[in-house]
C-alpha positions as CSV (number, residue, x, y, z in Angstrom):
1,X,117.7,107.7,83.0
2,X,115.8,106.7,86.2
3,X,117.9,105.8,89.2
4,X,117.1,102.3,90.4
5,X,117.4,101.8,94.1
6,X,116.2,98.8,96.1
7,X,113.1,99.6,98.0
8,X,114.2,97.4,100.9
9,X,117.8,98.4,100.8
10,X,117.6,101.6,103.0
11,X,115.3,100.1,105.6
12,X,117.6,97.0,105.7
13,X,120.6,99.2,106.1
14,X,119.0,101.3,108.8
15,X,118.0,98.1,110.7
16,X,121.5,96.8,110.5
17,X,122.9,100.1,111.7
18,X,120.5,100.2,114.7
19,X,121.4,96.6,115.6
20,X,125.0,97.6,115.6
21,X,125.8,95.5,112.5
22,X,127.9,98.3,111.1
23,X,129.7,96.1,108.5
24,X,126.4,94.9,107.1
25,X,125.0,98.5,107.0
26,X,128.2,99.7,105.2
27,X,128.0,96.9,102.7
28,X,124.4,97.6,101.9
29,X,125.0,101.3,101.5
30,X,128.1,100.9,99.4
31,X,126.4,98.4,97.1
32,X,123.4,100.8,96.5
33,X,125.7,103.8,96.0
34,X,127.8,102.0,93.5
35,X,124.8,100.7,91.6
36,X,123.3,104.2,91.1
37,X,124.6,106.1,88.1
38,X,123.8,109.5,89.6
39,X,123.0,111.2,92.9
40,X,119.5,112.4,92.1
41,X,117.3,110.4,94.4
42,X,116.6,111.4,98.0
43,X,116.8,107.7,99.0
44,X,120.3,107.6,97.6
45,X,121.1,110.6,99.8
46,X,119.9,108.5,102.8
47,X,122.4,105.8,101.8
48,X,125.3,108.4,101.8
49,X,124.3,109.8,105.2
50,X,123.9,106.4,106.8
51,X,127.2,105.3,105.3
52,X,129.0,108.3,106.8
53,X,127.4,107.6,110.2
54,X,128.3,103.9,110.1
55,X,131.9,104.7,109.1
56,X,132.0,107.3,111.9
57,X,130.8,104.8,114.4
58,X,133.7,102.6,113.4
59,X,135.9,105.5,114.1
60,X,137.4,105.7,110.6
61,X,137.4,109.4,110.4
62,X,139.7,109.5,107.4
63,X,137.0,107.7,105.3
64,X,134.2,109.9,106.4
65,X,134.3,112.6,103.8
66,X,135.1,110.3,100.9
67,X,131.7,108.6,101.2
68,X,129.8,111.8,100.6
69,X,130.1,112.6,96.9
70,X,128.3,115.7,95.8
71,X,125.6,115.6,93.1
72,X,125.4,117.9,90.1
73,X,123.3,121.1,90.6
74,X,121.1,120.7,87.6
75,X,117.8,120.7,89.4
76,X,116.3,121.7,92.7
77,X,116.3,118.2,94.0
78,X,120.0,117.9,93.4
79,X,120.6,121.2,95.1
80,X,118.7,120.0,98.2
81,X,120.6,116.7,98.2
82,X,123.9,118.7,97.9
83,X,122.9,120.9,100.8
84,X,122.1,117.9,102.9
85,X,125.3,116.1,102.0
86,X,127.4,119.2,102.7
87,X,125.7,119.6,106.1
88,X,126.5,116.0,106.9
89,X,130.1,116.3,105.7
90,X,130.6,119.4,107.8
91,X,129.3,117.6,110.8
92,X,131.6,114.7,110.2
93,X,134.6,116.9,109.7
94,X,133.8,118.7,113.0
95,X,133.6,115.3,114.7
96,X,137.1,114.5,113.2
97,X,138.5,117.8,114.6
98,X,138.9,119.4,111.2
99,X,137.1,122.6,112.1
100,X,138.2,124.9,109.3
101,X,137.1,122.4,106.7
102,X,133.9,121.8,108.6
103,X,133.1,125.5,108.6
104,X,133.6,125.7,104.9
105,X,131.3,122.8,104.2
106,X,128.6,124.1,106.6
107,X,128.8,127.5,105.0
108,X,128.3,126.0,101.5
109,X,125.4,123.9,102.8
110,X,123.7,127.0,104.1
111,X,124.3,128.9,100.8
112,X,122.8,126.0,98.9
113,X,119.8,125.7,101.2
114,X,119.1,129.4,100.9
115,X,118.9,129.0,97.2
116,X,116.1,126.4,97.4
């Protein structure tokens, strides 16, 4: 099944984020993420990363990691997305002061990236 993602959604979400309209950016990202059946598209990865950044800007550190679900590892694209998301999750955990968890996520991101 092909993942359908709005072509204008990510640019719109990025624009809202850059304008400081964090609620709008979060709404766009959450809508696109919920609409996608799987995490197999690099554009969807962009929504997850932008969502984590927008939530981080709102200082909601407890929500940061829940917005970065990991894809299955059935193909190289999914492995690349998983590595990128784990890297982002590690960064957000470090920003939240959860250094041990951050270290584990970053180590897993590196392991995944080396396998590509």
